[in-house]
C-alpha positions in Angstrom: 127.8 -19.7 131.4 131.1 -18.3 132.1 134.4 -20.8 131.7 135.1 -20.6 135.4 131.8 -22.4 136.4 132.4 -26.0 137.6 131.1 -28.4 134.6 131.4 -31.6 137.0 129.3 -32.7 139.4 128.1 -31.9 142.1 128.7 -28.2 140.5 125.2 -27.1 139.5 126.5 -25.9 136.3 126.7 -29.2 134.8 122.9 -29.8 135.5 122.1 -26.5 134.0 123.9 -27.0 130.9 122.0 -30.5 130.6 118.7 -28.9 131.0 119.7 -26.1 128.7 120.8 -28.7 126.1 117.9 -31.1 126.5 115.3 -28.4 126.5 113.2 -29.9 129.4 112.3 -28.5 132.8 114.3 -30.0 135.7 111.0 -31.3 137.3 110.7 -33.6 134.6 114.0 -35.2 135.1 114.8 -38.1 137.5 118.3 -37.8 138.4 120.0 -41.1 139.9 123.2 -41.2 141.6 125.0 -42.8 144.5 126.5 -39.8 145.8 124.3 -37.5 148.3 126.4 -34.1 147.0 125.1 -34.9 143.5 121.6 -35.6 144.6 121.5 -32.6 146.7 122.8 -30.4 143.7 120.3 -31.7 141.3 117.2 -31.3 143.8 118.3 -27.6 144.3 117.4 -27.3 140.6 114.1 -29.0 141.1 115.1 -32.5 139.7 113.4 -35.6 140.9 116.0 -37.4 142.5 116.8 -41.1 143.8 119.7 -41.7 145.8 121.2 -45.2 144.4 121.5 -47.7 147.5 120.3 -51.1 145.6 119.3 -52.2 142.2 116.2 -53.6 143.7 115.4 -50.3 145.4 115.8 -48.5 142.1 113.6 -50.9 140.3 111.0 -50.1 142.9 111.1 -46.5 142.3 111.2 -46.7 138.5 108.2 -49.0 138.5 106.3 -46.8 140.9 107.0 -43.7 138.5 105.9 -45.6 135.6 109.3 -45.5 134.0 109.7 -49.3 134.0 106.8 -52.1 133.9 106.3 -53.4 137.2 107.1 -57.4 137.3 104.3 -59.7 137.1 104.2 -63.0 138.8 105.1 -65.8 136.6 102.8 -68.8 136.5 100.1 -66.9 138.7 
């Protein structure tokens, strides 16, 4: 990576650096952000993405992917 590449979002160099350092494939990563440009950059490399809109929507997505246990009804 050259010193001239942009190491900030939404430049893809920062995402490539993360993947290199983490040693994981992009498709195994879920990138969450509230900026569509950042989401697009991550998605272009194969990341799973979630555009943050509300905490409730994010909670649903994380539960759907198995990254967060689903809430159980209390007293049911």
